[in-house]
C-alpha positions as CSV (number, residue, x, y, z in Angstrom):
1,M,90.0,27.6,-98.6
2,E,93.8,27.4,-99.1
3,L,95.6,25.0,-96.8
4,N,97.9,27.7,-95.5
5,K,95.0,30.0,-94.5
6,K,94.3,30.3,-90.8
7,G,90.5,30.6,-91.2
8,H,87.7,32.1,-93.3
9,I,86.2,35.3,-92.0
10,L,83.1,37.0,-93.2
11,L,83.5,40.8,-92.8
12,V,80.3,42.8,-93.0
13,E,81.1,46.6,-93.2
14,D,79.4,49.3,-95.2
15,D,82.3,51.9,-94.9
16,S,84.3,51.3,-98.0
17,S,87.5,52.7,-96.7
18,L,87.5,50.8,-93.4
19,G,86.2,47.6,-95.1
20,Y,89.1,47.7,-97.6
21,I,91.7,48.4,-94.9
22,L,90.4,45.5,-92.7
23,K,90.2,43.1,-95.5
24,E,93.8,43.8,-96.6
25,Y,95.0,43.6,-93.1
26,L,93.3,40.2,-92.5
27,L,94.7,38.9,-95.8
28,M,98.2,40.0,-94.6
29,H,97.7,37.9,-91.5
30,D,96.8,34.7,-93.7
31,F,93.1,34.8,-93.3
32,E,90.7,34.2,-96.2
33,V,88.2,37.0,-96.2
34,T,84.8,37.6,-97.8
35,W,83.7,41.3,-97.5
36,A,80.0,42.1,-97.8
37,K,79.0,45.8,-97.8
38,D,75.6,45.5,-96.2
39,G,73.7,43.2,-93.9
40,E,71.6,41.5,-96.7
41,L,74.8,40.8,-98.8
42,G,76.4,39.5,-95.6
43,L,73.5,37.0,-95.0
44,E,73.7,35.9,-98.7
45,A,77.4,35.2,-98.4
46,F,76.9,33.3,-95.1
47,E,74.3,31.1,-96.7
48,K,76.6,30.2,-99.7
49,D,79.8,29.4,-97.9
50,R,81.4,28.3,-94.7
51,F,83.1,30.7,-92.2
52,D,85.2,30.3,-89.0
53,L,84.2,33.7,-87.7
54,C,82.1,36.8,-88.6
55,I,82.9,40.5,-88.0
56,L,79.7,42.6,-88.2
57,D,79.3,46.3,-88.2
58,V,76.2,47.3,-86.2
59,M,74.9,50.3,-88.1
60,M,74.4,49.3,-91.8
61,P,71.8,49.8,-94.5
62,K,69.2,47.2,-95.4
63,M,69.9,45.1,-92.3
64,D,71.7,46.2,-89.1
65,G,74.3,44.0,-87.5
66,F,72.2,42.9,-84.6
67,T,69.4,41.7,-86.9
68,L,72.1,39.9,-89.1
69,A,73.5,38.3,-86.0
70,E,70.1,36.8,-85.1
71,Q,69.9,35.4,-88.6
72,L,73.4,33.9,-88.5
73,K,72.9,32.4,-85.1
74,S,69.5,30.8,-86.1
75,T,71.4,29.1,-88.9
76,N,74.6,28.2,-87.0
77,A,74.4,28.8,-83.3
78,S,78.1,28.1,-82.8
79,I,79.5,30.5,-85.3
80,P,81.8,33.1,-83.5
81,L,80.8,36.7,-83.8
82,I,82.6,40.0,-83.3
83,F,80.7,43.3,-83.4
84,L,82.6,46.2,-84.8
85,T,80.9,49.6,-84.1
86,A,81.0,53.2,-83.2
87,K,78.3,52.6,-80.6
88,A,80.1,52.5,-77.2
89,L,77.0,52.6,-74.9
90,K,76.9,49.8,-72.3
91,I,73.3,48.9,-73.4
92,D,74.5,48.3,-77.0
93,K,77.4,46.1,-75.8
94,L,75.1,44.1,-73.5
95,K,72.6,43.6,-76.4
96,G,75.5,42.4,-78.5
97,F,76.7,39.8,-76.0
98,K,73.0,38.7,-75.4
99,L,72.8,37.9,-79.2
100,G,75.9,35.6,-78.7
101,A,78.7,37.8,-79.6
102,D,82.2,36.6,-78.6
103,D,83.6,40.1,-78.6
104,Y,82.5,43.8,-79.1
105,I,85.1,46.2,-80.5
106,V,84.5,50.0,-80.6
107,K,85.8,52.0,-83.5
108,P,88.5,53.3,-84.3
109,V,89.9,49.8,-84.7
110,D,93.4,48.9,-83.4
111,E,94.3,46.3,-86.1
112,E,96.8,44.4,-84.0
113,E,94.3,44.1,-81.2
114,L,91.7,42.9,-83.6
115,I,94.0,40.2,-85.0
116,A,94.8,39.1,-81.4
117,R,91.1,38.8,-80.5
118,I,90.3,36.9,-83.7
119,N,93.1,34.4,-83.1
120,A,92.0,33.9,-79.5
121,I,88.3,33.3,-80.5
122,I,89.1,30.9,-83.3
123,K,91.5,29.0,-81.1
124,R,88.9,28.7,-78.4
125,S,86.1,27.7,-80.8
126,T,88.3,25.1,-82.4
127,T,89.3,23.6,-79.1
128,Q,85.7,23.5,-77.9
129,A,84.2,22.1,-81.1
130,Q,83.3,18.5,-81.2
131,P,85.3,16.6,-83.9
132,D,82.6,15.4,-86.3
133,P,83.6,13.1,-89.2
134,E,84.4,14.8,-92.5
135,R,84.7,11.6,-94.7
136,F,82.0,9.0,-95.0
137,I,81.5,5.6,-96.7
138,I,78.0,5.3,-98.3
139,G,77.7,1.9,-100.0
140,K,80.2,1.9,-102.9
141,Y,80.8,5.6,-102.5
142,E,83.1,7.7,-100.5
143,F,81.9,11.1,-99.5
144,D,84.5,13.9,-98.8
145,Y,82.5,16.6,-97.0
146,T,85.4,19.1,-96.8
147,N,86.0,19.1,-100.5
148,Q,82.3,18.6,-101.4
149,A,83.1,15.5,-103.5
150,L,81.6,12.1,-104.0
151,Y,83.8,9.3,-105.3
152,L,82.8,6.0,-107.0
153,G,85.9,4.2,-107.8
154,T,88.0,6.7,-110.0
155,Q,84.8,8.8,-110.8
156,K,84.5,12.1,-108.9
157,Q,81.2,14.1,-108.5
158,T,81.6,17.6,-107.1
159,I,78.5,18.8,-105.3
160,T,77.3,22.1,-103.9
161,T,77.6,23.4,-100.4
162,K,74.0,22.8,-99.5
163,E,74.0,19.3,-101.1
164,A,77.1,18.5,-99.1
165,D,75.6,19.8,-95.8
166,I,72.4,17.8,-96.3
167,L,74.3,14.6,-97.3
168,R,76.5,15.0,-94.2
169,Q,73.5,15.2,-92.0
170,L,72.0,12.1,-93.6
171,C,75.3,10.3,-93.0
172,L,75.5,11.4,-89.4
173,H,71.9,10.0,-89.0
174,K,72.4,6.9,-91.3
175,G,69.6,4.3,-90.6
176,Q,67.7,6.9,-88.6
177,I,65.1,9.5,-89.5
178,L,66.6,13.0,-90.3
179,D,64.0,15.3,-89.1
180,R,63.0,17.6,-91.9
181,E,62.0,20.6,-89.9
182,Q,65.1,20.6,-87.7
183,T,67.3,20.3,-90.7
184,L,65.6,23.2,-92.5
185,K,66.1,25.3,-89.4
186,N,69.7,24.3,-89.0
187,L,70.7,24.8,-92.7
188,W,68.3,27.4,-93.9
189,G,67.2,29.2,-90.8
190,H,63.5,28.7,-91.7
191,S,61.2,26.0,-92.6
192,D,58.8,27.8,-95.0
193,Y,57.2,26.3,-98.1
194,F,60.0,27.6,-100.4
195,N,62.8,26.1,-98.3
196,R,60.9,22.7,-98.0
197,R,60.6,22.6,-101.7
198,S,64.3,23.5,-102.1
199,M,65.2,20.6,-99.8
200,D,63.2,18.2,-101.8
201,V,65.1,19.3,-104.9
202,F,68.4,18.7,-103.2
203,I,67.3,15.3,-102.0
204,S,66.4,14.4,-105.6
205,K,69.8,15.4,-106.8
206,L,71.5,13.4,-104.1
207,R,69.5,10.3,-105.1
208,K,70.7,10.8,-108.7
209,Y,74.4,11.2,-107.6
210,L,74.2,8.0,-105.5
211,S,72.3,5.9,-108.3
212,G,75.5,4.1,-109.1
213,D,74.8,1.8,-106.1
214,D,71.3,0.4,-106.1
215,Q,71.6,-0.6,-102.4
216,I,71.6,3.0,-101.4
217,K,68.2,4.5,-100.6
218,I,67.1,7.9,-99.3
219,T,63.6,7.3,-98.2
220,N,61.0,10.0,-97.5
221,V,59.1,9.3,-94.3
222,H,55.9,11.3,-94.8
223,G,55.5,14.2,-92.3
224,K,58.8,13.5,-90.6
225,G,62.0,13.5,-92.8
226,F,64.4,11.3,-94.6
227,V,66.3,8.1,-94.0
228,L,69.6,7.2,-95.7
229,E,70.2,3.4,-95.9
230,D,72.9,1.5,-97.6
C-alpha cells in the first residue's frame, strides 16, 4: 500500500455500475481499493491481502454478504465491516450487527456519508488496536513484517503474505509453542487436512529462508504446534 493512502478497503459489490462508482470515489479520497464482484471472489481477495475495512453487499451470487462476513470474521475477528444493501428491514440490520458489522448502509448510497462513516470506523479501530511489533530480530536476521522481507546483512528475501503472517506469529511466541490448530483457524479460518499440509509447506520454506543462521530452529512439537528458537 502506498504511504499516502488512508487505508486498504475490500469492496464486494456485484452491481458493476455501483461498484465502479464507489471504487472511483474511494480512490478520489485516497483509499486503496480492491473490488470483488461476488462473495467468493471477495473471500479469495481477503485471504491474499491485508485490509483495513470491508464493504459488503448483502445480496450477491455464489456467496451472500452475511455468509461472507462470517467467513471474514472467522479469519480476522477484528476486521471492520460495513454492509451495503437494499434490504432496509430491521431484522436484516439486526442480523448484520449480530455478525459483527460496524455499520449498515441502505442503498441508494450517499457517497459523502459513506466516506465519513469509513473514516470514523477506521479511526476508531486504529485507536482501539493494540500496537503489535512489526519488526523482529531472529538470530542474525531482521524480519520486516509490514514489507514482508527478511534481511541477513545486505541480503534481502521477500516472502509471501502467508509466510509473513506465520513467521510473525512464531516471533510473537518465540520460545513457546505456537498452537497449530489455533493458528490455522486465525490465518486460514479452518484446520482441515489441506490447510494443515499447506502450513507444513510454509514452515519448510521458512526454515529454508532462515538457514543462514544455524542457531535458528523451528521445531515441530508433535500434536501441538511449532516452536521458534534462536
